[in-house]
N, C-alpha and C positions, 0 to 999 in steps of 0.2 A: 597519828604517827605510828609507824610499825617498827618493831625491833626484831631483826631477823638474824639468827645465828645459824650455823650449819645444822643444828638439831633443835633449836628453839626459836620460835617467832613470837615476839611480844609487840602488841599494837597499842599505841597510845590513843585512846578513844574517849568519847564523852558520853555521859549517861543520858543525855537528851535523846529521845526516841529516833529523831532524824539521823543524828550522828552515829548512834549505836548500830542502826541498821546498815549504814554505809560501811562501818567497820566490819560487821559480820559478812557483808557481801564481799569485801576485799579479802577477808580471811578465807572464805570458801573458794574464791578464785585462785589464791595462791596454793591452797591445799590440793585443788584439782590439778593445777599445773604440775605440782610435785608428784602426785600420784601417776599422772600420764607419763612422766619421765621414768617411772619405775623406781623412784627414790623413796627412802624411808620418810614418812610424813613428819614434819617438824611439830613440836609442841607449840601451840598458839595460845598466848595469854593476852587478855584485854586489860589495859592499864586501869580503866575506870572500875573494873571488878576486883582489883587487887587491894589488899589492906595496906594502904600507904598513906602518908600524910598528904595534905592538899598540894604540896609542891612537886609531886611526882612528874608533872608535865614539864618541869624545868630541866629534866634530863640529868644534869650533873649529880644531883642527890641520889640518882638510881645506880651510879657506877659501883658503889660498894655492894649492892644487892646483886648486880650482874656478875661481879667478880666472885662472890661467894657461890652463887648458884651455877654459873656456867664457865668459870675461869679455868677449869681443868679439862672439860670435855667438848669445848667449842672452839672455833677458830675466829669467827667474826660476829659482830653485831651490826646489823644494817637497819638504818632508821629511814622512815619516810612518812608522808602525810596520807590522810585517808583518801585523797583524790589522786595520789600517785598510782600509776599503773606499772606493774612489774612484769617483765618477761623473765621468768625464773631461770630458764636455761642460759640466757645471755648473762644474767647476773652472776650465776655460778662460774661461767667462763671467765668473766672479768676478775672475780675474786681469786681464781686460781693463778693469775699472773703474779701475784704478790706472795712473798715469803712470809708465811703466817707466824714465824718465830720472831719477827721484827715488829716494831711499833709503826702502824700505818693509820693515817687519817685521810680518808678518801672522800671526794665529793665533786660537785660542780662548783667552780670557784666564782664567788662574787667579791666585789671590792667597793669601797666608798669612792665616790668621785671627789669628795672633799671631806675634810675632817669634821665630824659631827659629834655633838654631845651624846646622841643616842648610842653611838659606837665608841664612846669613852675617849674621843680624840686620839684614837690609836694611830700611831705612825703619822703624826700631825704634819710633818714636813712633806711626806709623799704617801697619802693614804692608799693609793692604788697598789702599792707593793704588798699590802697585807690582805691575804685572801681568807674568806670564810665561806662555809657551805650554804648553798641554796637548799633548804630543807625539802622543798617541793620535788627536787630531782632525786632525793635520797642521798644518804651519806653513810659511811661505814667506819668502824673502829676495829682494829685487830685486837684480839684478846690480850696480848701482852701490854698494849696501851691501856686497855680497860683496867687491867690489874694495877698498872702504875698509877693511874688516876685515882683508883680506889684507895691506894696507900697514901697518896698525897692528900686526899680529902679527909682521911682519918686524922691526920696530924695538922692539916691546914684547911679547915672548913671554909666554904664560901662565906665571906664576911658581910656582904651587902644585905640590908634589911629589905630592900626593894628588888623585885624581879620583874623585868619587862617582858613583853610578849616574845614568843620564840622567833618571830621574824627578825628581831633585834638580837636575840640571844645567840644566834649563830656566831657573831663576832666575839661575844663574851666567851663562848665555849672555845673558839679558836685561840683566843688570847690565853685562856687557862691551859689549854693543851700545849701551846707554844712555850709557855713558862720562861719568857724572856730569853729564848734561844736554846734552852736545855731540852725542849721537846720538839716534836716534828711539826713542820708546816703542813698545811693542807696540800695533798697531791691531787691535782685536777684529773678527773676521769671523764673524757668526752662522751662516753656512752651513758652517763647519767644526764638525762635530758629533761627539759621542761617544755619541749614542743608538744603540740596537741597530738592525740593518737592518730589523727588523720594527716599529719604532716609528712613531707617527702622523706624526712630522715628517720622515720619511725623504725624502719628495718634495721638501722644501725644502733638503735638505742636499747639499753636494758631497762630504762625507765622512761616514762612519759608522764605528762601531767594534764589532767582534765581542767582546762582553764576557762570553764564556762560558769555563768551565773546560775546557781541552782534554781530550778523551776519545777515545782511539784504539783502542778495543776494551774488553774487560773490565778493570776496575781491577786493578792489581797485587795479588796475594794478600797478606794480612797476613803470612803466614809467609815471604814473600820480601823483607820490609823489616825490616832490623835497625836499631833506634834506639839510638844511644849518646848518653847525656846527660852532659854535663860539669858538675861542681859542685865545691865545696870545703866544708870543715867549717863555715865560718861561715854558709853558706846552707842547711845541712841542715834547720834548724828552720822557715824561713819560705818558701823557694822550692820545695823538693821537695813539700810539701803542695799547692801550687798545681797542679803537674803531676799528682799523684795524684787531685786533685779534678776535673780537666778531661780532658786528652787521653790519660793513661796507659792508660785502658781500651781505646783504639783500637789500641794496639800489641800485637802478639802476641809480639814479641821485643824486649825493652828491658833495658838495663843502665845503671846510674848509676856514673860514674867520678869518683873524688875523690882528695883527698890524705889521706883518713882512712877507715878501714874502719868502717862502721856497719851492724851486722847487722839493725837494725830497718827499714832502708830496702829492701833492703840496698845498700851501695855497694862498689865494688871499689877498693881502695887501689892506685894506680899507682906509688907510691913516688916521685912527683914533687911537690915542694912547690909550693904556690900562691904566685904573686907578683903584685904590683899591676900590672905591665906585661905579663907573659906569660900564656899560657893553656895549659891541658892540651890535648894533641893528640888531641882526640876530635871527635865529629860535631855534637852539639847543645849547647845552652846553656840553663841554667836561668833566664836573664833574658829568654828569649823565650817567647812563647805560640804554639803551633803547632797544626796540625790534620792528623792522619794520614790521615783518609779522603779529604780533598781531595788530599793528596800522592799517595796511591795512584792516584787518577784521572790526575793529571798524569804520573806515571811510566809510565803505559800508552803514552805517546807516545815514549818513549825506548828505544833498543835496549841492553839490558844487556851485549851483546857489544861495544859501543863503549865507549871510555874516556870516560865522562861525569862531569864535575865541575860540578854544577848549584847555582845559588842567585842571590843578588844580587851583581852584578859591581861591583867597585871597581877602582881602578888606582893604581899607585905608579910615579913616574918615567917615565910613558909617553912623554914627549917626548924622553927621553934613554936609550932602550934598556931601560926598566923592564918591568913585567909587570902583568897583570891578576890579580885574586884574588877569591874569594868571601868576602864579609864574614861573619864567623862569627855575628854577632848575629841575622841573619835565618835562620840554619840552612844547613848544607852537605849536599849529597847526592852520594855517590860510587857509581858502578856498580862491580860486582865487578871488572871488567876494569881500571878506573882504580886501584882499590886494589892489585890484583896488580902492575901496572906501577910504582906508587909504591914498594911494598915491595921489588921487585926492583932499583930504582934505588939503594936505600940512602941516599936523601936524608933528612937529619935536621935537626932544629932546631939552630941554631948556638950557642945558649945557653939556659940555664934560663928566662930571661925573654923569649925571642923571641916575638913575636906569631904565634900558630899559623896564623891564617888567611892572613897574608902569606907565611909560610914555605911553606905548601902551594901558594900561587899561584906562588911562585918555583920550587918543585920541579916542578910540572906544566908550567910554561913551559919549563923545561929539558928536559923529556921531549917537548916538542912537542904536548902535550895542551891544546887550547884550553878556555878558560872557556866554559861555556854559561849564558847569562843568562836568568833568568825574572823579570819584574816582579811576580810574585805573592809573592815573599819580601820582607819589609820589615825594615829595620834600625832603624826607629823606631816610635813609638806611633801609633795612629790619629789622635790629635789633632795630630800633627806634619805631617799632609798636608792639602792643600786638600780640602774636602768634595766638590767636583766631580770631583776626581781619583779618590777612593775610590768614587764613585758608579758607576763603570764597572769596578770591580775585584771579583774573587772571590778574596780573599787566602788564602794558605797559612800565613803567619806574620806576627807582629808582635814587636817587641823592646822590652825594658826594663820594669821594674816601678816606675819613678820617677813619683810623683804620679798613679798610676792604680790601679784595682782590676783586677789581671790576670784574675781570674775573670770579672768583668763583660766585659772585652775578649773573652775566649774565647766566652762565651755570646752576646754581641752580634754579633760579627763572624765567628766561626769555627765555632761549633757547627752541627749540621745544621739546626736551626730557631732562630728568635729566641726561642721559648719552650722552656725546658728544665727538667727536674727538677733542683733543686739542694737537697741535703739533704732530699729528700722533698717539697719545695715547688715550685710552679710560679713561675717568675720571668720577667719580661720587661724588657728594657733598651732604652733609646732611643739610637740611634747619635749623635744630636745631642749627647748628653752626653759622648761619648767622642772 
């Protein structure tokens, strides 16, 4: 994510070598565009290089810093992701339309199709009326609004102990800014786009989004990816068949870990009882639908010699010395180096019912190994996200079997083609139905 003011540009980046290089490339591109316009070059800061607490990626905690540092000599802060492409001249033209002495919240508007717990059941009677920004298209706050938020946060800090991934945080931020009607709604800006750079509308857009699956060479070999699936006895009869019917064939090395040995699957009994609160300390989850061939492409961009802990990032107690973690529902990926360092540390679950994904986050935080976030892993179902958001996604996983057909989800969103052979028959599913 980039933070762009009239004189300062701040980029939310990640310390992993793949992501830090992408951030640096985008920084150079924006600086070159600005120089070619004959404008004074902005100051560019990378968030992962700043001395901030772990929760800096959640944005709202940064407002007080923004206000102190730039509240008197800047007009706007513009936010975007590392894959967003910006036409600086058009962006400046758009921002000039708005009176910078007023409070403005600008972006490409998304809305929930139905009320969801992820978005806090906001506007439950008609969720479509509440708009929040698509971070991929970029969004902007005027400095008067930044200053107001900074003042509010000083007296009323964000109270939640848990922080969810930024693709959900958009609605949280919009709700905080709206302040039950006392603050501004999101003002839609049609030139903030998520169409690809090769789309027909690109000339009209100040921003576009590279909606491709990263590929940094040949996909990682099947034999170099070990898939560990966690389950328990009560799910052997309904969830394991889903995996075997869909993506198991893509995995060369796969084992199922359970609280019960079942030779028909087969499963490995870890000798750890299943609990309602805790989870077995393994890598995958049978309540998710994933896709190995896309994961192998994605992993080509990461160095296995680096300690990589990859997936969808959440946070716990970030404002009070807490830690980030990878939410287990979307799937967790560990490099060999990360696993070796974890085992050498002897960090363990503190109780039988400890939430494994959070314990792993705590362990890696203690080792100084950062979370590497990817928006392609999903903790929820396709229907839980705005259609416009998923339209520029090439997902790696979705989570949960609740009120959906997980086989349809796989063949609609994740299989190599939208038409696949299922039990010897050709099937085709409509994404609008999911």
